[in-house]
Structures are given as C-alpha cells and as structure tokens.
N, C-alpha and C positions, 0 to 999 in steps of 0.2 A: 503493500499499500504506499502510496505517495506520502509525505508528510509536509503538508502545506502550511503548517502553523509557524508564527514568528511571534516574537515577544511585542505586545504593545506597551507603549508608554503612557498609562492610564492618566497622567497629569497632564501631558500634552495635548492628548486628544480630546480631553474635556474642558479645554479652554472656554469654549463657546457655550454659553447657557441655551438650552433648548427654546426659549423663547425669542432667541434670535435666529432660529433656524430658518424662518420664512424669508428675512432679510438676506441671510447668506446665500440660500437657494436662489432668489431673484437676482443677486448680485454676481453669481457664477453664470447665470443663464444670459445676463446682459452681456457680461464680458466675452462670452463665447460668440454671440451676435456681434458686437463690436469688432472683435478680431476678424471675424469673417468679412465685415464691411471693409475694414482696413486693407484685408488680403485682396479683396476684389479691386480697391481703388489702387493699390501699389502696383498691381499687376497689368493696369490699363485694359484697353479694349482688346488687345491681342493675347492677354493673359489667360490661364487657366483658372477657373473658380474652383476652389477647395470642395471635394465632394465628402467631406467627413460628416457624418450625421451626428448629432449631439442629441442625448436624452439624458433626463433627470431622474434618479431614483431617490424618492424620500423615504427614509427608513428610520429605525428606532436604534437606540443607544449601542447594544451588544452586537449588532451585526457588522460593526466596522470592520474587523479583521477579515470576516467572510467574505463581504463584497469587495474588500480591497484585492482579494485573490480572485474571486469570481469574475469580476469586470473585465480583466485583461483575458481570461479564458473565453468569455462570450465574445469579445472585441475580436479575437482571432478566429473564433468558430464562424463568425458572420461575416468577416472578410474572405474567409474560405469559401464559404456555401455561396455568396452574392456577389463577391468581387467590390464591396463598398467597404470603406473604413466607417466606424462607429465609436465615438467616445461617451464614457458613460460619467456623469457628474455625481457625486453622492451628497447627500445632506443627511445628518444624525442628530438625535435628541429624543426626549421623553416622547413616547408614542402618541399620547394625547395631544401633546403640543405641537407635534409634526404634522397631525391631522388639521389642527386648526390653522397652522400656516398654510397648508393647501387651499382650505376654504378662504382665507384671507388674500390669497393671490400667489403663492408660490407655484411657479410654473412647472410643476412636476408632471413627467410623462407616465411614470408609475409609481405606486406605493407599496412598500412591504413592512408593513407595519405590525405591532404586536397583537392587536386584537381586532377581529372581525368589526365590532362594534366603532373602532375608529374609523373604518374603512366605510361604514354604513353613515356615520356623519357626513362624510364628503359625499357619498351617494345623494343623501337627502337634499343637498344644494343643486343638484343636477349635473354635477361635474362627471360623475360615474353613472353608467347606465344601468338600470335595475337586472338583477340575475348575475352579477360579477362572481358570486360564489362558486356558480357552476361553470364558469368560463373555463377554469382550469381543473386538473385533476384533483382529487382528495379534497374537495370544498375549497379550492385555490389555497390550499396550505402545503407547499412543497417540501416542507420540513416542521418538526415539532420539537418542543422542549418539555421540560418539567420544572418543578421548584424544589430545590435542594437548599441544605445549610453549607456555608463555607466558614470554617473554623480556623485557628491558628494551630500551628503544629503542635501535636501532642494532645489537643483539644483539652485545655487546661481546665475548662469549666464542666467537662464530662456530659456534654450535649449529646443526647441520642435520638430525640424525638421533640415533637412540637410542644409538650406540656413542660420540657425543661425551659423553653422561651419565656414562661410566665414567672421563673423564679426570680426573687428580687436582687440576687446577685449577678443576673445575667443582662448584660447590655446589649440589645437588637439593634441592627441597622437594616433598613428598608426604604425604599422611595415611597413617595407620594401617589396614592391612586388617582388623585385630582389631576395628574400631569403624566403620570407613567403607567403605560400598560402592563408591565412587568409587575409592577405594585398591584394591580387588580388581580393578576394570576397569583401573587402570592397571598393576598387576603382570602381568594377562594380556595388555595390550597391548606390553608390554615383552617378554615371553617370546615372543609371536608374532614380533616382529621378530627374537630370537633363533632360532627355528625356521627362519625364512626365511635367515638369515644362517649358520647353523651345522649345523643338521639333525643335531645329536649332543647327546643328553641331559647329558653331563658339560660340555660347552662351553657349552650354555644356562644351566645352573645356576652356572657360573663366570662368565657374564657378568651375570646377575642379582646373584650376590654382590658384584662390583664395582661395580654401579650403585647398589645400596642402601648400600654402604660411602660412598657420597659423598652421601647423604640426612643433612642437618644438623638437620633439624627435623621431627618425625613427629607432626601434630596428629590430634586424634579424629575431625575430619570435613574435607570439602572446603573448607567455606567458612573454617575455621579456618587452612588451609594457605594460601588466598588473603590472608587476613588478615596471617599471617606474611610472605608474599612482597610484598604491596603495602603495607600499613600500615606494617609492622615494618622493610621493606627488607631483608629476610634472603633469600640464596639468589642464585643465577645463573639459575636455571630452575626454574618450577613446572610439575609434571606435573598436567595439569588436564582436566577436561569441556571439551570443545569451547565449549558453552554458557557456561560459567565464564569462559573466556579471551576470549570475544566480549564478555560483560557487563563485564569489566574494561576492555577496550580502549576500548569506549563510553563508560565512566565515567571513564577517564583518557586523553583523547586525546593522541597523541603522545608516550606514555610507556611503551607496551608494545607488543610485536609477537607475533603469532600464528605459530608454525612447525609446519607439518603434517609429520609424520615420513613416512617412505615405507611404512610398516607400522602397523597398530594393530587396534583391536577396535570391532565394532558393539556399542556399549553400550545396553541395552535396558531402560530403568527399567518397572517393573511397576506396575500398579493392580489394586486388589481391594476388595470390599466385605467388612468385618468382620461376617460374618452373625450371630453371636450378639449383638454389640453393637447392630447396626442393628435386629435383631427386638426386643431388650428395650427400645430406644430408640423403636420405633415410626417408623423412618427409613429402612427397606428400600428403598421406593419412590423417595424424594428422593435417597438415596445412589446407587441405579442411573442415575437420570437425570444426576446430577452426573459420573458417570464417563463415561456414554455421550455426553454433551456435548462431552467432550474431543475426539471425533472429528468434530465439526461442522467446515464449511469455515472458519468465524470463528475457533474456537478453535485449528484447526490453523495458520491463519495467524500467529495470535498467539504460538503456540508458537515458530514460525519467527524471528518478531521477537526472541523472548527467546532465540534462540541454540539451540533444540532443532529436529532434524530431524524434520519432520512424516511421521506414518506414511503419509500420503496422498501417494502418489509423484507424482501430476500436480501438486499444491500444493508439493512438495518442489522439482521442476523450476523453479518460479517463483523460487526462491531459489538457483539453481545459481550465482550470482555470490556469495553468502554462503558457501556451504559448499563445501570441497574434495571433490568426488565421486570424485576419482581416487585415494584413499589406498587402498591393498589392505587390506580389513578381514577379519580373522578374525571367526568367531562363536563364542558359547559353545557351539555344536554341535561345533565342532573339539576341544573338550575334554570331550567326552561329557556335555554339559548341566551344570547348575548343582551338583547334587547330588554328581557326581562330581568336579568341579573344586573345589568346596569341600573334600572329602576330601582330594585329592591336594595342594592348595596351602596352604589358609587354616585347617584344623583345627589344633587344639594337637599339635605334634610334626611338621606336614607341612613342605612345601617353605619356605614364608616363614619359620617358625620355624628351619628348619636354616640358611637362607642369612644371616639376620639374627640368629643368637646367641640365640634366645629359648628353646632347649630347655633 
C-alpha cells in the first residue's frame, strides 16, 4: 500500500478563522480570474489563452491533508482522460461556517462538508438542486469516519469510555456544534452512548450536561480543537474524528494514543456540486468528475491512508488493522435524519443550548 501521509503543521494551517473562509474563497477565485485576464492581455491577439480550468472545493477542517494529496491525483487523471489541465483551489474551516460562506457568496463549484445538513442549508437557497444526496454513490458520502478519543501517551487519566469524560478530574476538548459539523457528530456519539447506558431521556440529558461541564475550550472547528489539544497542550482528552486522531498520532509518534469508545456514531461527510455556481462558471462537467473520482479505487485507498473509512467495503477490509470495526455505531437514521436531529439538538434553544447554558 502506498503511504500518502505527511506531517501537518497544525499551528500554521489553522491561522485563518473559519469565519474568514468565504473571503478567502472569493479572493482566491478573483486572483485566478485576474491572472487569466492578465495572461490574455500580455500574450496579445496572437497569443494562446490558458486552457486551465479552475474549480473551488469548499471543505471542512480535517480534510486538509487528504485533499492536498487528492487534488494533484485528480488533476493528473483529468488531464490524461480529457487532455485539459485543471487546478483545484481549497477552502477549509468549520463545516457550518463553510456552508454559510457559500450561502453568502463564496464561489464554490463543489462542497465536501462534514454534515448532510450543512449541504441542505445551501440547497435551500437554490444554489444546489434537490436530490443531490442520490447524485453519487452511498448517499453522496465517498468516505466515512467515526468519533473517538485522543489522549496523551500512557493515557494518564485512564480514560476508557464516555463515562470517564464526566469525571471532575478530566478536562475535555471538543469544538462548538454551532459552527463545527464534527462537533455535532461528537455530541451525537456521546448521546448514543447515553442511550445504550441509560435508556432514559432525563438521565441521558444529565449525562450530557455533566460531560459538557468538563469542556474547557470550545473552538469553532475540529482542527482548532486539535491545535488547542496538541500545540497548546490544553486538556486531558480530545473528542475527535477518527481520521484526525490517526493523523495526529502519525504526526507525533509516541506522544498520543487513540481510545475507541464502546459506542459511537457512523459519521458520513457529504459531497455535492454547487449547481448554480458550476453552471455559471462552466465547470459542471469537471466538478462531477472531481466528485465521482473520489470513488475510484486509488482515491478510496488514499482516503484510508489519511484515516477515512472507504465507502468501498472491499477496500475497507484491506485496512481492518487500521480501523476498529467492532465499535457499536449508531447512524443518523437513529435520530430521524439530519433535519430532525438538527432541530432537536442544535437549533437555537434546542438540547445543546439547554445543557450548555446558551439559552
């Protein structure tokens, strides 16, 4: 198997706040357009116009390293197949903030976000056509993940499962569900454990209230929480995407350990073409190719190398030594789908606000 992984600099790559992602996205796109116009002007009437196609992928925090590797792979594939050059521009931040940046004008051709709900918010503005969930295989989720714990080497607090995160001596780091899709998955993973352990709504809420009382820092995105835990050395445990935990362990050998809880949730990041933008930019065809190629065998294996669970189950089994396939995983369907889950848990005044005191 190829080893695609490389060590990320968590401090450097998280300099931009997710709220700035829309500006960054628009700035990069304008820069590409200005560069093209200058090229045409400088070459004159007899010059040859650049035939490089530019598309923008607006994504969430922990996909940075994966798309940094995937984009050159796709660009080469596309040139070999169609004889045309393509350049992919990336934008990253908290998933909810990224969705809002697209709604507010970020000229994304495709979105690869943490939650189906975040893409649905874009769909509701008319930028994405209805039915996008069925446009690609596996409900437009080319890779999955789950939620785990990242602790310091030796697991000094002896953390084994979710109930340990409610202890008064354990300091927890997790991002904010109001801006981070990963944080929403974290909340639902904890709730899934509570449902297994208690089976009583009052006790489940009490458990979550105790857990979030132990949260000392709540960043706007998953990568920000990793920076807080790894670079700033805050907290005893990071509630994290499995892929983010694996990336951190690879980047800092012998400094961290992954703890798989007994119960978690199947986290399904979603992808979609931003149809209005892609049509206006003339990039509908290349955008479709870009997302479809995520399902290719090479891209699926690359996703696994970067800690994502391939949607292709045969390829997933090739990495059984990397992923704990024995965790009991709830799914978003257990919560009535994302529309219902968001209204119940994350809307203003919903359960998260109640237990965290945001009312």
